[in-house]
Structure formats: structure tokens, C-alpha cells
C-alpha positions in Angstrom: -6.5 29.3 -69.5 -9.3 31.1 -67.7 -11.5 29.9 -64.9 -14.3 28.7 -67.3 -11.8 26.8 -69.5 -10.1 25.1 -66.5 -13.4 24.1 -65.0 -14.7 22.8 -68.3 -11.6 20.7 -68.8 -11.6 19.3 -65.2 -15.4 18.8 -64.9 -15.6 15.5 -66.9 -12.5 14.2 -65.3 -13.8 14.7 -61.8 -17.1 13.1 -62.8 -15.4 10.1 -64.4 -13.2 9.7 -61.3 -16.2 9.8 -59.0 -17.9 7.1 -61.0 -14.8 5.0 -61.5 -12.2 5.7 -58.8 -9.8 3.3 -60.3 -9.6 5.4 -63.5 -7.9 8.2 -61.4 -5.0 6.0 -60.4 -2.0 7.0 -62.6 1.5 5.4 -62.5 4.1 8.0 -63.1 7.5 6.9 -64.4 11.1 8.1 -64.5 14.1 6.4 -66.1 17.7 7.2 -66.2 20.7 5.8 -68.1 23.8 5.1 -65.9 27.3 6.3 -66.7 29.3 4.8 -63.9 32.5 6.0 -65.5 31.3 9.6 -65.2 29.4 9.0 -62.0 26.3 10.4 -63.6 22.8 9.4 -64.7 20.9 10.9 -67.6 17.2 11.3 -67.0 14.7 12.1 -69.7 12.2 14.6 -68.4 9.9 14.4 -71.3 11.1 17.9 -72.4 14.8 17.6 -72.1 17.6 15.3 -71.0 19.0 16.1 -67.6 22.3 14.7 -66.6 22.6 14.3 -62.8 25.8 13.9 -61.0 27.6 14.4 -57.7 27.1 17.6 -55.8 30.4 19.5 -55.2 30.0 18.8 -51.5 30.5 15.1 -52.4 33.2 15.5 -55.0 31.2 16.6 -58.1 32.3 19.5 -60.4 29.0 21.4 -60.1 28.4 21.1 -63.9 25.8 18.3 -63.5 22.4 18.6 -61.9 22.2 17.6 -58.2 19.4 15.2 -57.5 18.6 16.9 -54.2 18.1 20.2 -56.1 16.0 18.4 -58.7 13.8 17.2 -55.8 13.4 20.8 -54.7 12.8 21.9 -58.3 10.0 19.3 -58.6 8.5 20.7 -55.4 8.6 24.2 -56.7 7.2 23.2 -60.1 4.3 21.2 -58.6 3.5 23.9 -56.0 3.6 26.6 -58.7 1.4 24.7 -61.1 -1.0 23.8 -58.3 -1.2 27.4 -57.0 -1.8 28.6 -60.5 -4.7 26.1 -61.0 -6.2 27.0 -57.7 -5.9 30.7 -58.4 -7.4 30.3 -61.8 -10.2 28.2 -60.4 -11.1 30.8 -57.8 -10.6 33.8 -60.0 -7.6 35.3 -58.2 -5.0 37.2 -60.2 -1.7 36.3 -58.6 1.9 36.6 -59.6 5.2 36.1 -57.8 7.7 33.3 -57.0 7.8 30.0 -55.3 11.0 29.0 -53.6 12.2 25.8 -51.9 15.3 25.4 -49.7 16.5 22.2 -48.1 19.2 21.4 -45.6 21.5 18.5 -46.2 24.6 17.2 -44.4 27.0 15.7 -46.9 28.7 13.7 -44.1 25.9 11.2 -44.1 26.0 10.6 -47.9 29.8 10.2 -47.9 29.7 7.9 -44.9 32.1 10.3 -43.1 29.9 10.2 -40.0 27.6 7.2 -39.4 25.5 9.3 -37.1 24.9 12.0 -39.7 21.6 11.8 -41.5 21.4 10.8 -45.2 19.1 13.1 -47.2 17.4 16.4 -46.6 16.6 17.0 -43.0 14.4 20.0 -43.5 12.6 21.7 -46.4 11.2 25.3 -46.5 8.7 26.1 -49.2 8.0 29.9 -49.6 5.4 31.7 -51.7 6.2 35.3 -52.5 2.9 36.4 -53.9 1.7 39.7 -55.5 -2.0 40.2 -55.8 -4.8 42.6 -55.1 -6.5 39.7 -53.2 -6.9 40.0 -49.5 -4.5 38.4 -47.0 -7.3 35.9 -46.1 -7.8 35.0 -49.8 -4.0 34.5 -50.2 -3.8 32.4 -47.1 -6.6 30.2 -48.4 -4.9 30.0 -51.7 -1.6 28.7 -50.1 -3.6 26.4 -47.8 -5.4 24.9 -50.8 -2.2 24.6 -52.8 -0.6 22.8 -49.9 -3.6 20.4 -49.7 -3.5 19.5 -53.4 0.2 19.7 -54.4 1.2 16.1 -55.2 5.0 16.5 -54.6 4.4 18.4 -51.3 1.9 15.8 -50.0 4.3 13.0 -51.1 7.1 14.5 -49.1 5.0 15.2 -46.1 3.3 11.8 -46.0 6.2 9.5 -47.0 4.8 6.9 -49.4 5.7 3.2 -49.2 8.7 2.6 -51.4 10.0 -0.7 -52.6 13.5 -1.2 -54.0 14.1 -4.0 -56.5 17.2 -5.0 -58.4 15.1 -5.9 -61.4 
């Protein structure tokens, strides 16, 4: 998709959302089927079925997807897609890689230390970009990507979450 195609695709959407802000609110969904015997959960991604299980640090075999890694994969995917859209929209030719790393202390998840945190305590998102664009243009590209990346903004701003037993 080139700049003109992307803008032509997004233009009517932007106009519609300006006229009807409620039309821009989308509910995303994810579901998983539990297998308590195998301590796993199968999640349909829309493209494939992913079976998530315990990380080896908590007793898993390493053969199933780790949900913490899936979170980082979602961040990388969203940041990569957002960067690609921004680059296309601004006419920049960019290639490279997006990486995410997160630190996690398994003691908290296992209840081995009540003072240890549960969950990722830090995440590092890195863009290794190759382009003829100037350093200033690449800085602006990353800045704009950060501004519009849904997963990154969600992680940075911590949405209200409710938990219900159904």
C-alpha cells in the first residue's frame, strides 16, 4: 500500500469519526478454551490457534506459548504496524526490526515471595531502523508511532479493568 492508497482508505474513516465519535469506539475481543488438566488455554487469534501454558520458570515445559511473551509480541506487532502506517503516510522508506523485552520475577507469580511483584516490572521497546531518512525524521517517526500505538498506549496508561466470574 502506498501513501495515496493509505490516505484514501483512512480519509473517509477519519471524516466519519469526526462527525460521529461514537462510531470510532470498537470493542476488541479475545477468548480462550481452558484445559485445566494440561494447565493451558487455547486462544484463537483469528489466524491460528495459540495454546498458552506455564512458562518454564513456573513449571512449564516451554512447548506452549507464554502469555507474558504474547503480551510483548502484541506490543511488537502493534508498534510495527503503526510505524509502517506512519512511515507510509509520511512517505518514508524504512525497514528494520522492532523488539520488546520485559523483566518478570517468577517468585511473585508462584507466591514464593509475597513481596515480589506479579507481572512485568519493566518493558523495553526498541526500533532498529534502516532508512535514508534523516535522524530527525526517524525520531519523529518513532515519536508518532509511540503516540498512536494502541498496545503501547494501553500499557503506558493502564486502562480500567473489571473482572467478572460471568
